[in-house]
C-alpha positions, 0 to 999 in steps of 0.5 A, a space after each residue: 756082749 757083757 755091759 759095762 758102766 761106762 763104755 758099750 759098742 759103736 754104730 760101727 761095731 753093731 754095723 759090722 756085726 750086722 753086716 758078719 752076721 748076715 755074710 755067715 748066714 748067706 753061706 752056712 744057710 743059718 742064722 747066728 744069735 750073736 757073733 764075734 767081730 774083731 775090733 782095732 783093739 779088741 774082739 768083741 760079742 755082740 747079739 744079733 736080733 734077728 736075720 732074714 735069709 733070700 737067696 745070695 742075700 741076708 739081713 740082719 738087725 741089732 741094737 745099740 744096747 745103753 750104756 752109761 751116757 746119754 747117747 742118742 743112738 742107744 736103743 736104735 735098730 741098726 740093719 745090714 743088707 749083705 749080698 753075694 755076687 760074682 765078683 766085678 772089678 777089684 772090690 771084695 766088699 762095696 760099702 753103701 748106706 741106706 735109709 737113715 744114713 746120712 749123705 756127707 754135702 760139705 768138705 772137711 769130713 773124714 768121708 768126701 761130699 757124696 758118700 754116705 757118713 759111714 767113717 773109714 774106721 767102721 768101713 774098714 772093720 766091715 772089710 777085714 771081718 768079711 773078707 776072710 769069708 768071701 769065697 773065690 770067685 765072689 765080692 760082696 755088696 753091703 748096706 746099712 740102715 738106720 730105720 730111725 735115722 733121720 728122726 734121730 739126726 735131728 738130736 746130733 750136730 749132723 744137720 750142721 755138718 752138713 750130714 743129711 738124711 740120716 746118723 753117721 756110722 761112727 767108732 775109732 775103736 769099736 768101743 763107745 766111750 762116756 761123753 768124757 772121752 776122746 771120741 766126744 772130743 773128736 766129734 765136736 771138733 769136726 764143726 771147726 774143719 768144716 768150717 775151714 773147709 768151707 772157707 768161713 772166716 768169722 766163726 762164733 764160738 758159743 757153749 750150747 743150744 743157748 748160745 746157739 739160738 742167742 747168737 743167730 737171734 742177736 748177731 747177723 750170722 748162720 749157723 755154719 758160723 757157729 761153733 759149738 764147744 760144750 764143756 770143753 771150751 779150753 779144748 776147742 780153742 786149743 784146737 782152733 788154734 792149731 788150725 791156725 784161726 787166732 781170733 774169733 767171737 766168743 758169745 754165751 750166756 754169763 752163767 756159763 761164760 764167767 767160768 773162763 774168767 777164773 781160768 776154768 776151761 772145762 765148765 762141767 759143773 763136776 769138775 769145777 764151778 767158782 762162779 760166785 766167787 769170780 763174781 764177787 772178786 770182779 764186783 769187790 774190784 769195781 768198788 761194790 760195799 760190803 752189803 752187796 758182796 753179801 747179798 751176791 754170796 747168798 745168792 742161788 743163780 746167775 741171774 740173782 747176781 745180775 739183778 743184785 748188781 743192776 740195783 746196785 748200778 754195776 752191772 755194766 761195769 763188772 760185765 765189762 771187767 768179766 769179758 775183760 779177764 776172759 779175754 786176757 785169760 785166752 790170751 795167755 793161755 792159748 795166744 788167742 786174740 778173741 772178743 767176747 759178748 755176755 749175755 742173759 737168758 734172753 739174749 740182752 748184752 750185758 757188757 760194752 766192750 766188744 
């Protein structure tokens, strides 16, 4: 498979390829260095690392090649054990998960609680690619495993979403794209769906891991009540509104959240910054003199700005002003009634108008 700069293949495509390679090995008695699979919008040629053939069974292994994305599943080995059996019941292909593939424990996801976290599109890809090869009167059982999946899952949102014991086998198109893609947004919005299905009423939206840790430290909330937005604050707020969520608490470090006061709802640094300019505007509106404004303009970090405001006895007034502006921006854009809490790196409250 050729490796493009900004695309790779999904775990679902790797699982499909391993399943197909294993079934072909059972039928032919031969192993294959690569197989061509049909994905929803394309065909993909995927390398197979090795295949072990048994009696009416085979296990094929492959790994997810690197591509231009900080994907924790890159280089991870995925395996599929396939058994060719006499047909029982109506199913031609039965799919389950093995070691390192998580199990669903909460409602709100695409897979029902109690099942392995192999999403609908990968399941359909496996079935569609294997079905034409199954001899009459036979069926196949497929078990997808990821030997290192349980450890890798700790670096994902799976534990928070109630997916225990491993990673998820994902993909909607068969091709993995960078974190700016729709696939990444779809993965983070599942937090909202799980919270709704679990009937959690009081949600706390935070930008990321730092915000989550500080919220748990400062607020009487559980991880299940916290929704991480990543850089896609606007997208997550819009999706919350679509799902009937009209109010919540927005909690986070001022260095990230301040951007929303300027109407910046994608907070990735390469998209837009404006933190210094937004801060200076609110400082000027609250009566700062030119000396303070110059010091702020020459500062390097938001934490430096807070020290300058503290020395000028302006920190609380300015942070209240910023919190009001954030709330107003969200009201205008999404018709959301949100409370805003700004904190520093230690989790200290910077505003008191919530």
